[in-house]
N, C-alpha and C positions, 0 to 999 in steps of 0.2 A: 504494500500500500504506500509506504513512504517512498520507495523507489519509483513507483508509478507517478506519484505527485511530483517528484524531482524531474522526471522525464517530460512531464507535461508543462513544466514551468522552467525554461532555461535560465531565467534570472535567479530563481531560487537555487538551482544547481550551482550557478556561479557563486552565489553567496555562501553555500555550504563549502565549496572548494576554497573560496577565499578565506573562510574561517579556519579550515584545516591548514592552509599555508600560513595564515596569521598565527595559528597555534605554534607551528614550528618556529616561526620568526620570533614569537614571544619567548619561547624557551631559549633561543639563542640570545635574544636581547637581555633577558633577566639573568641568564648565566654569565654573560660577559659583564653586565652591570655589577653584579655581586662580586665577581672576581676583581674587577677594577676598584670597587669600593674597598675590598679586602686588602689591596696593595696600597691604599691610601690616596687614590686620585680624588680630585674634587667631584662633587656630585654632578656638576655641569659637564665636566669632561667625561666622566663615566657614562652619563646619560647619552652624550653625543656619540661616543665611540660604539657603545652597545646598540644604539638606535641605527647607526649606519650599517652595522653587521646584520641586523635584522632586516633592514631595507634591501640589502644586496640579496639575501635569501628570498625575500618576498618578490623582488623584481624577477628573478630567475624563474621561480615556480609559477607565479601568476601569469607571466608571459607565455610560458610553455604549456601549462596545464589548465589554469583557471579560465583564462580568456583566449587561449590558443591563438595568440597574436604573433606567431613566429614569422609570418609572411610580411608584416608591416616593416616600415623603416625603423630599425632598432635604435639608431642614433636619435631619431625624433622621439621614440618611446622612452628612451633613457632620459632625455632632457625633460620631457613631461613628467616622468616618474620622479625625478629629482626635485622638480619644482613643487609637485604635489606633496612629496614627502618632506620637503623643506617646511611647508606649512604644517604638516603633521608633526615635525620635530618641534616647531614653535608651540603647537598645541600641547605636545607632550611636556615641554618645559613649563608652560604656563599652568597647566592643570596640576602637575606634580608640585609646583611651588605653591599654588593656591591651596591644595590639599594639606600641605605642611603648615601653611599659615593658619588655616582653619583648625587643624589638629592642635597646634600650639595655643591658639586663642581659646579653644574649648577645653583645654587642659587634658587632652587625650594622650599626650605623651609626657615623658619626664622633662622635656625641654619646653620652657615657657618663654618663648621669644616674641618680640614685636614683629610685625610684618617686615620691617626693614632689616631686622637682625636675621630673620628667616631667609630673606632674599640674599643677604650677604653670605649666609652659610651655604645656600644652594650654589651660588656662583663661585665662591672663592675658597671655602674651607674643605679640607680633606675629609672624607667620610669617616675616618677613624678618629677625628678630633673629638675629644671628650665633651666639648661644649655643644656639639652638633646633635643631630637626631639619631635615634637607634636605627639599626639596619631594618628592623621590622617596620618602623615608621616610614622609612624611605621606600621600602618595597610596597607598602600599602598605598602610599601616595602615587607611586609609579603605576600600580594596578588601576587606580582610578583613571589615570591618564590613558592607559591602554584601551579602556572601553570607549573613551571619547575619540581617540585617534583611529580606532578600528572603523567606526562609522564614517569618519572623514575619508579614510584611505579607500574604503570600498567604493564610495560614490566617486571619488577622484579617479580611481583605476578604471571603473566601468565607463564613465562618461567623458573622461579626459585622456588618461594615459593610453589605454588600449582601445579607445573608441575606433570602431571600424569606419574607414573612409576618410 
């Protein structure tokens, strides 16, 4: 029944495939993010490097499998993909930071920082800095961003990056 519904709705099939690819990209993203936090990189740098690794995986599999856009101009697709994912990266950074600001404001973490202090911590401090947020707080904030960016990335990939014609 589910397979029949997927065959009848190509957009739904693409969404399921996109989510599978997104899941693998998220595993790569979170794995690299946590590794880089563990070696002391700043949250901003760890977010950026991990996001780019996930984006590379996502481009490859979405182009080949989800949207089957291997016949199009790959250079144009890469340019569009990078532009769309640049916006995704900004959304990732904004939502992650906002989630940390709100968590600190609502005293959901051990760190009780002002929004300005939180922004400074995200942009400049190493993740293992004792005045920063815990790894759990950083991952929870990144998870919030992941759901927002997922929606953006699907719409951008379907209607901009891998758009036929």
